[in-house]
N, C-alpha and C positions, 0 to 999 in steps of 0.2 A: 504494499499500499503504500502509497505518496505522503511523503511524511506533511506535505503543505495542506491535504486533503482537510476539507471538515470533520467535526470529529463529537462524539456527543458524551465527552465527560464533561466532570463539574463544574471547570475551571470556568474564568470567568470570559463571557462572552459581550460584546461592545458591539451595540448595531450604530450602524448611519445615522445622523442627526436627517433633520426636513432639508436639507441643501445639499446636495453633494453636484460634483463637477468628476468630469472624465478624463482618463489620459494612460497612457501605453507607456510599457517600456522596451527597449531594445535591445540587440547588442548585433554583431555580425549576422548570427543567423539568417535576422530578416533582411539578409543582402541591401539592395537599394528602396529606399522609403521614398516617395514620394509626400513626401511632409507637405506640403498645399493639400493637398487629399484630405490628411489625416486631418488638418486643420476645420478644413469644409466638413467632416465627417461629426465635429461637436467635438473633436478632443482640446481640453485646454493646456495640457501639460503633457510633458515626455521628459524620460531620464530614459538615458544614454551609458552602455558600458563602457569605460576607460579601460579595464585590462579587468585579470583574470590574473591575481596573482600579478608578481610580476616575469615568471616566465608566457604572457600570451597575452602582449596588448592588442586591444579590441582592431581589428584591421580596417572595421567604417567609424570610429569615434571621428576623424578630423574631416570627416564627410559629414555626421551625423549633427555633431555638437553647433557649428554655425548653421544649419540648414536648418535646425528645430526653431530658431530665433528668426530666423528669417522669413516663416513661414508664422511669426506669430504664437508661436508657443509660449507659455512657463516652462524654462529647458533645467532640466538638472543632470548634475552627472553620479554614477556608481562605480566603487570598485569591488568589485568579488575578494574577500580579506583571506588570504591564506596565515593562518596563524603558525604557521612552522617554516613559513616565509621570515627575510630580513622585513622588519616593521619600515626604518624608514628608509630600503628600497622600495617598500611599493608606493612609500610620499613621494619620493622624489621621480618614479614613475609616471603616479597619477598628476605631479606638479609638470615636469616636463610636457607631456603629451596636450594636459588643457590650455599651458602657456601658449604652446605652437598652435594651438585651434582657436585662438582669439581670447582666451584668459575668461576669469569668471568676471562678471559683469554685475552692476545692478540690475536690478530687475530678477536674476539667477537666484534657483534655490539650491542651500549650501550643500559642499560634497556628501554623499551617501558611504556609509561603511557597510556593506554587504556582508553581516554576520552570520552564515548558517552553514560554520563547517566549523570542529575542531581540530582537525589536521591532528589527531589521535593524540592530544595536548591534554595535560591537568587541565581542569578547568578554573582554576588559579590563574595558570599560564593564559589561557586565553584570555583572559578579563584581563589580565599585566597587559598584553603586548596589542590588545584591541582599544585600550584607553592608552597606552604608546601613541598608536595610530591616530586619535582624537584630538588628542595633544597637540602633535606636530600641525594636523591638519587646522585647530583652532588658531595655535602660532602664526601659520602661513598666512591665514585667511581671512582672520579676524572673527570667526563667525562658526557658531555652534553646528558639528556636523548633524544629520539625520539617521537614525539607526534602522535598518531593513533587518528583522529578523521574522522568528515564529516561534508561536507556543513550543515546539520539538527541540529548540536549543534552552530552554526554562533551568534545566540543570546545572547546563554551565555558565549562562550570563547572571543566573541570579538577581540581584535587585541593582545589579552595578550600575545599568544603561537609564536609569529611570527620568533622570533630568533632561533625557533627549527626545526629539520629535521620533515617534514611530511611525516607522512602515512597514504594514504587519501582510506578511503571506499567509492566505488560507484560503483553502478552494473548497467547491461545492458546498457553500454553507450561505444562508442568508443574511449571520451575524458573523465577525471572526471572534476565534479564541485568542486570547490576551497572552499574550509573551510576559514571563515571569516579570514585576516590578512596573508595571502600565495598567491603568485604567482606561485609556482610550489613545484613539490612532488617529491620525494625519489623514497618513494613506494607506487605501488597503490593495495591495493587490489578490483578485476576486479569480481570475482565469490566469493560468498559462496556453490556452486555447482558443482566444480570442479570435477573431475576426472584424478588423477595420479597414476600409475604404484607403486603398493607399500603401499596403502593405500586402504581399501577393503571398508571405505563409500564414500560420498561426503564429499570434502576437499575446505577450503579457498586458492584459488588461487592469487599469486600477481606479479607484474612485478616493478624490479627496474629499475629507469630511468636513466642508465647510463652503463658503463665498467666497465670488473669485477675488473680493476685497479682502477677503481670511488667507486666500490663497499667496495672493499678492505681500501681505505681514508678513509670510514666513522667507521671503527673499529677501539678499543680499542687498541694502541699504544704500542710495546715491550719497556719498558721500560729502559730510559737512566742510566747504571751504574754509582752513585754520586763519582770522586775520588777523593778524598781529595788532596789538593794544602801542597807543601813541608814546614814546618814549615819555620816562615824565621828567620833571626839572627839580632840581633843589631847591626848597625853601628860601627865598633870599638871596638867588644866584642871579647874577647881574649880566648874564649872557642868553641867547638863545639859542637853541641849538641850531647846527651849522644847518642851513640849508639844502647844501647836498647829500645829506642823510638818507639814503633813500631805503624805503619798504618792498619787502615782496608781498604785493598784495594778493596775489594768485596760493599764496597760502604750498604748506608740502602736501599734498594728494597721496604723495606713498609713492615709494619706488617701483618701479616696471620692473618683474622679475624676465631677467635675459633665461634663453632656454636654446635647446638643440633638441631635433628630432630625430632618435635612431628610425632606425630602419624596421617595420612592423613586421614580423614573425609572425605563419600562421596562425593563429588561435587553434586554440583547443575546445570540446566541449568541457562541460564544468556540472555540478550537482544539478540532479532533476527540479528543485524547488525553483530554479532561472528560467 
């Protein structure tokens, strides 16, 4: 039985609210997506895979990342996290691929930690390494990542990620079962066999639990320009600050991250819940 399928257990289930939006998530398995048709089909958002760990960069990410934005979709990216692989190398791959494709921009959703494998490691090690990934992404982009996971990971993750926005996977059910630590979800992947115009293969379909304004509220904000305070003059001073003193009225909006683009190797299949 697919571990992402619905369950009749007594675990907490949380149904959608009165307002929802629809979206999809894709990887190279969906080949070439016609994003304009996806948008016209009523989809509001899309998540695209950047890699499966470090060994399999997604060969369609560079194409999908700008195309989703051009089509008018709220976009996000996810990385299938491999706890047994080097955490920093996974983060660096995500950053390199993302920056080469145009970077994380205002209006984009925060990066997603796809946490559905323990890599054969003890639970405490998985949690520590997942937290390391999150900390590095937060430090790099100044946003709190979204966590994608499912109830079958509860014995591994405990309550360690409850402070992060949840994207839950649970199929063939009317209300998804919550992983431990959460009582509500923002995104719900409800099927891996959906049919959406613009996608020629079965595709993962998703709900967002809220309005478009609430979806936008989760995105990366537009940075506020830093306006310097005027220089002060000491009390009783008999001189005026020289006119040639200049101010940078544009402020420092943050450094541009440089990167190079490694050649994509052929991606490989990964866990069935994706």
